[in-house]
N, C-alpha and C positions, 0 to 999 in steps of 0.2 A: 640720390646715389644710396645704393643698398648698405644695410648695416653689416658690419664685419663679422664673419661667422668665428665663433669660438673654435679652439683646437677640437679636433674629432667630430665636428659638426658639418664638414665638407659635404658636398652634394652627393660624392659617391660612397659616403660611409654607411648610410642607411641600407643601399641596397647590398652592400658587403656584409652587414650584420644580418641580413635575412637570409643570404647564401649561408653564411655559416650556421645559423641556427636550423635551416632546412637540412644541411648535413648531419647535424646532431640528432633531429628529431626523426628523420625518414631514411637516412642510409642505414644498410647493413654492414657491420663492422667486418673488414676483411679478415679471413683466417691466415694472418701473416706466418704463425708458427707452422700451420699446416703446409703452407707454401714451401717453408724452409725444409720441413720434412720432405716434401715432393722432390725438392731438388737433391736432398741427400739420397733419395731412393734411386735418382736417374743416375746419380755419381756412383752409387754402388755398381749398378749394371754396367757403367762405362768401365769401372775397375775390374769388374769380372771379365769383361771382353778383353781388358788390357792383360789380364792374367791368363786368359786362354791363348792370345797371341804369343806372349813371353814363353808359353809351353809349347811353341811350334805351331800355332794355329795358322799362321801365314796371312795371306792378303784379305781373306773374309772378315777375320777378326780385327785386323788393322782398320778396314772400313767400318765395322761396328763401333768401334772406339771413336773414330771421327764423328759418325752419326750421333751417338750419345753424347759426345762433348757439345754438339750443336743443341741436342734436346736440353742438356743442363743449361746451356746458356738461355734457352727459352724459359726454363723454370726460374732462373734468376731473375730475368726480366719481369717475369710474373710477380715475383716477390717485391721487386723494387717498385713497380706500379702500385702494389698494394700499399706499401710502405708510404707512399706519397699521399695515399688518400686517407689513410688511417689516422683517427684522432687519437687513438690510445692503442696501445699494443700490449699483450700479456707478458712480455719481457722487454727491456730497453731497446728502443730502436736502433741505437748504434750497435749495440750486440748482434741483432738479427742482421744488420747489413755486413758487418765484418765476418761473421760466421759464414754468410753466404758468399762473400768474395773470397775468403781464404779455401772454401771448400771448392770454388770454381778453379782456384789456381792449381789443385791437386789433379784435376781431371785435365785441364790444359796441359799440365806437364806429362801425362801419360800419353796424350796425343802428340805432343812434340817428340817424345821418345820413338814412337812408331814411325813417324815422319822421318826424324834423323836416321833412324835404322834402314830405313829404305833408301835415303839418300846415300848412304855409305855402304850399301850391300851388305848389311851386318845382320846375321841370323841370331836370334836370342838363344843363349845356352842355359846351361843349367844353374848357372849363378843367377842370371836374369829371372829365370823361373822363380827361384827361392825367394828373390826380393819382391817380385810381383805377387807372389802368394800372401807375403805379409803385408804388402800395400793394399790388397783386396780385403784382408781382415781389418786393417786400419779403417777402411772406409765403411765397413759393416759397424764398427765399434762407433763410429762417428754419427752414423744414422741412428743407431741405439741412443746415443746422447741427445740427438736432436728430438727424438720421439718423446722421451721422459723428462725433458728439460723443465717443463712447466709444473708437471704432476709429481715427479720425483726428483728433485735436484741431486740429492745424493747419489742415485742410480746414474744420473748423467755424469757426475764427476768420476765414478767408476769407469763409464764408458770411455771417458777423456783418458783416464790412465790407461785403458786398454789400447787406445790409439798410440800412446806414447809407447808402451811395450813393444808393439808391432814395428814401429818405427826405429826402436832401438835394435830390434832384430834385422831390420833392413841394413843398418850401420854395420852389424857385425857380418852379415853376408857380403857387403860392398868391400869390407877389408879383406875376407878371405878370398874373394874374387881378384882383388889387386894382388895379394900375395902369389897366388897361382898364376896370374898374368905377367908378372914381372919376371917369374922364374924361367919361363921358356917361350915366349911369344916372339915371332918375328916383328920387325918394327912396324910394318903397316897394320897388323892385327892389335898391336900394342896401342897404337894411335886410336883406332875404331873403338876397341873394347873399353879403354879407359874414358873415352868420351861418353859411351852409353853407360857404363857402370855408374859413372858420375851422376848421370841424369836421374837414375834410379834413386841414388842416395839424396839428391836434392828433392826428389818427390817425397821421400820419407820426412825430409826435414819441414816440408810444406805441410804435410799431415800434423805434425807436431804443432805447427803454428795455429792449425784449427783446433787442436786439443787445448792449447794454452788459453785461447779465447772462450773455449766452452767452459773451462774452469772458471774463467773471469765471470762469464755469465751465472754460473752456479753459485758463486759466491754473493753475487748481487740479489740472488733469489733468496738468500738465508736471512 
């Protein structure tokens, strides 16, 4: 009868230790922060296409929003794969995950708006254009924050504040749109426009959620 193995001395433990050691010695650490920046860059492109659509760009820009939303999903998947293989990351792994997730939600919401507008046969108006312009600017601030998060946390905090400022402008534009809508729209237009205006406002709220987590990551770097 063989002798009992002490805890940690099982037959599979040595190969496992060798695999971990090989990863430490021979693997190249993935640039997870660079992958987050890449996702942010695609997200900016998506929000720029969304702003063009909101300004009357029509079906071609709606299709571009759809294409870029898929590209942003691919960028997020690349980041998640890198997080799985990374032994260490330049900023907290949880922060990277949540920033990526929340950034993804903003682009998903923009795509949802174009799809809903198409289903309801609702053409974007001047209020939609104003809100989309602020959402595009918020995406640019987000990318700025991702880019300098490691090298200049204070600048990343300023970028997060910029996102919040643009989102507040979306909120103000939403209120103005609703005041005008309630003053003189027919019932069908009221229902359609209220749904779409509200979706723009929710997109602004999602952008604020990104900014909140960006500030959290900034504070962790200090």
